[in-house]
C-alpha angles and dihedrals in degrees: 000000000000113000121244113227111221126186119203117205129175145187123210123211136164113277102194093110096043134080128196091238093050092049092046093051091051094050106036097078092051100049135040128238093021116181135187131200118181135191118204093191097095094159095066127082091208107055101016096115134109124192136200120192120198135180108018111223101177145356147124136257144175106221101151128037112264095016137090122190118210127192124184123193112279092001132104115257118254135189132226129195117244133189139162091294094055115107102220091185089057092049091053091047092050090049090052092047091061090059105085109189107199096209116027106218135216125240128322095016088051088071088073088060098071146040130288119204145086147270113216125221086245088055092066089091087064089061101030133045091242129119114221113200117238131197134203101209141031133184115250133203128196127233128227128233092271092059093251116138120229134187117280134218095197138063129222129190097222098127098062143045120012094002099060111012111117134151109288092219124025129164129166138194110218128211091214129033120182109205121192121195102202094186094058097027092236129144123203122199102202123191130190115207133181135169113301095013122122121213140177114190089167088065090051091052091047091054092047091052094047117112098220116096111186115218130181133199127259130200134175122227119214123329137318115267129206126210101231137052114236098249098045091044092049089050090052090052093050091047092050092049091049093048091048087060097040095048096039093241118162094216148318140209120233128175146206123207135227136188137194127188114221147164129217132021115350091193084087088066091051089053090050091050089053087057100042100036107021099183120181092255126036131176143189116188116185113197097169102244092043141014135209120202141154145090120313118237114254114323124331115290090256122139134164112218139157118222140159112242136185126237092266095055116125117207093223095058093097091057099073091037090055091053089053093047094050092052100045120018096202134100140276097033096220089056088048093057093046089049091054092045093051093053103034115040097181119126098251094190108162093352113110092016126113132259130190140064140344115193125212086237090063096259120140131201110180141160124210115247104231110120089044137137125209112204114199136144094355097310133104107217128186148135139237115221129217125197111212133190134172088268095054121117116222096214092052092047091051089054090051091051092052090050091052092048090049091053090052090049088049091054090055091047092051090049090055093047093048092046092052091048093053094046 
């Protein structure tokens, strides 16, 4: 395929009077597919960057089984058929190879020369020859006003279908990337241009410098619900702990789900999470019909290693393997996924996947989606993870789950209070 020549230009200004949230709020109503990645480690020269991507001009995604959609800048999108024999890593690599950046840039401008997006836990089967069980229905239980979760006598279908279905793999190239170096208090307005594309970086700067910051209200509807009754969930925990001991596994992640109906702007919940759970890496990805936001698990999945590879090696191979390793620390990895699936029959979807950046040079910088909300069709959906070993105690783990669920409920409560205060 003919290469697409892309030129990346940038303008640098002082950033001491700007914040990533303030910039994002100014830009999101003017451009589609706006994303935000924040670092809260402002004292480090390594991971002290935040990024805002606006106006997607290309990318690829797997929305439907057996089909990948590909869109290059200034070209019509097209679809290709995929099956178990398709090398998804190779398809991503071939997509990247078409993008010919005239002047490879240094950090942080180099972050404009790549793709931002995610690979869901459910998307592992697109990279690996592993079947991950899916379900259509889960039991739910409501919570009381104190954030404690009690047994339920009803079932809701909030963890399947229209409430949770999202593309399993989605990555986008953005025309503009705003990079903020918190350590040096510098802001870079980066712009990707190719033949036939119109741009206006002066408009971007004007919006960033504007004083108006649009805010919208948020309100919850009803009560938070959890995906498992106390007794069945406790039985699952005890079974997982026993099997960790029986099968000599070092540990495994399981999860329990939650859902909250709402109306208004869920960005208020993201702001509350930044306050309640200020992890080192936070993200808010707006895809129009759904949004993913939260705090990434640990540090980004970024490692520097030296290995010998064969001619058929694809640089993105470690990405899916890393997702597997983070979710089940046992070997081999296929056995790990089957082990999780046999114990925990929730539809993991995006949860446990990775979100972040893929560079055209083959580099990856990703965070694990654990403390993450999915907003879709008027519901905030998410999961709380539990790391279990043979030495774990089920009662203690149940208490930890309730504490985590309470903190999520608290984030929603703070979002409502803050929204009412501003209105």
